[in-house]
C-alpha positions in Angstrom: 11.3 -34.5 -27.2 11.7 -33.6 -23.6 8.7 -32.5 -21.6 8.3 -31.1 -18.1 5.1 -30.0 -16.3 5.9 -27.0 -14.3 3.3 -25.6 -11.8 2.8 -21.9 -12.0 3.2 -20.2 -8.6 0.7 -17.6 -7.6 2.0 -14.1 -8.0 1.9 -13.4 -4.3 3.9 -16.6 -3.6 6.6 -15.6 -6.1 8.2 -13.1 -3.7 9.6 -14.7 -0.6 9.2 -13.1 2.7 13.0 -12.5 2.8 12.9 -10.2 -0.2 10.5 -7.6 1.3 12.3 -4.7 2.9 12.0 -4.3 6.7 10.6 -0.8 6.5 10.5 -0.4 10.3 14.3 -0.1 10.2 14.8 2.2 7.2 11.9 4.7 7.1 10.2 7.4 9.1 6.4 7.3 8.5 4.2 10.4 8.4 0.4 9.8 8.5 -2.4 12.4 8.5 -4.7 10.4 10.8 -4.6 7.2 12.8 -7.0 5.2 14.9 -5.0 4.0 17.9 -6.6 0.5 17.5 -5.3 0.3 13.9 -1.7 1.6 14.0 0.2 2.2 10.8 3.1 -0.1 11.9 0.9 -3.2 11.4 0.7 -2.8 7.6 4.5 -3.2 7.2 5.0 -6.6 9.0 3.0 -8.9 6.8 1.7 -10.7 9.9 -2.0 -10.3 9.3 -2.2 -7.6 12.0 -5.2 -5.3 12.3 -4.1 -3.0 9.4 -4.2 0.8 9.5 -7.3 2.9 9.7 -7.7 6.7 9.8 -9.3 8.2 12.8 -11.1 10.8 10.7 -13.1 10.6 7.5 -11.8 12.0 4.2 -8.7 12.0 2.2 -5.5 10.7 4.0 -1.8 10.4 3.2 0.8 8.0 4.3 4.4 9.1 3.6 7.5 6.9 3.8 10.7 8.9 4.2 13.7 6.8 3.7 16.8 7.2 5.8 18.9 6.9 2.6 17.9 7.0 -1.1 16.9 3.5 -2.2 16.0 1.6 -5.4 12.6 -0.1 -5.5 11.5 -2.9 -7.9 8.2 -4.1 -6.4 5.4 -2.5 -4.5 2.4 -4.4 -3.0 -0.7 -2.8 -1.5 -3.6 -4.6 0.0 -6.9 -2.9 1.0 -9.7 -4.5 2.9 -13.3 -3.3 3.4 -15.9 -5.7 4.7 -18.6 -3.4 6.0 -19.3 -0.5 3.6 -20.1 -0.4 -0.1 -17.9 2.3 -1.5 -15.5 3.3 -4.2 -12.1 4.5 -3.1 -9.2 5.9 -5.1 -5.5 5.8 -4.2 -2.5 7.5 -5.7 1.0 6.3 -5.2 3.9 8.7 -5.9 7.6 9.1 -5.2 10.3 11.7 -5.1 14.0 11.7 -5.1 14.0 14.8 -2.9 12.4 15.3 0.5 9.8 18.0 0.0 10.2 17.9 -3.8 7.4 17.3 -6.3 6.0 13.7 -6.5 6.1 11.6 -9.7 2.9 9.6 -10.0 3.4 5.8 -10.2 -0.3 4.8 -10.3 -3.8 6.1 -9.7 -6.4 3.4 -9.1 -10.1 3.2 -8.2 -11.7 0.1 -6.6 -15.4 -0.7 -5.8 -15.8 -2.5 -2.4 -18.9 -4.4 -1.7 -19.5 -6.5 1.5 -21.5 -9.0 -0.6 -18.6 -9.7 -2.9 -15.5 -7.6 -3.5 -14.0 -6.9 0.0 -10.3 -7.2 -0.8 -8.1 -5.3 -3.3 -4.5 -6.5 -3.8 -2.3 -4.5 -6.2 1.3 -5.5 -7.0 3.5 -3.4 -9.2 6.8 -4.2 -10.9 8.8 -1.0 -11.2 12.3 0.3 -11.4 12.7 3.4 -9.3 16.2 4.6 -8.3 17.0 7.2 -5.7 13.7 7.1 -3.9 13.7 9.3 -0.8 9.9 9.7 -0.4 7.1 7.2 -1.2 3.6 8.6 -0.7 0.2 6.9 -0.7 -2.9 9.1 -0.8 -6.3 7.5 -0.2 -9.7 9.0 -0.9 -11.8 6.5 0.9 -15.2 7.3 -0.7 -15.5 9.1 -4.0 -19.1 9.9 -3.2 -18.0 11.7 0.1 -19.8 9.1 2.2 -19.0 8.4 5.8 -15.9 6.2 5.2 -12.5 6.1 6.7 -9.3 5.2 4.7 -7.9 1.8 5.4 -4.9 -0.2 4.4 -4.3 -3.9 5.3 -0.7 -4.2 4.0 2.1 -2.3 2.3 5.2 -4.1 1.2 8.1 -3.0 -1.0 11.2 -4.7 -2.4 
């Protein structure tokens, strides 16, 4: 009998930094609101920047429009909320046509609590071909509280 002990890598470590796409070079970003101190560019670098935050309360959209149709196999989203207790919902959708109808990939809710759950990380394995638009919609507080949408990181491969 042959035996090996193999350490299991954490899921976030399983994807090397080189495999994530450099979105700054291949997309145009449309965003419905932006706090100048928390620019959308910071979520795409993976460098622990300030993240993105909306300037206004309420539902927000971040749309990535690819220069050319692309195939996607992995999507990673990270949300961070350290101050407010709230339940947010996000929807991620895609389209193969600019301005066309979106096909929903996922709809997810998460409860943030400063005393415990302050970070949500979602990583999805997928096979999407011909993606022209990838859209993230965030409802920051399902109880319509005084909350702004936030996003710490968005990476795709």
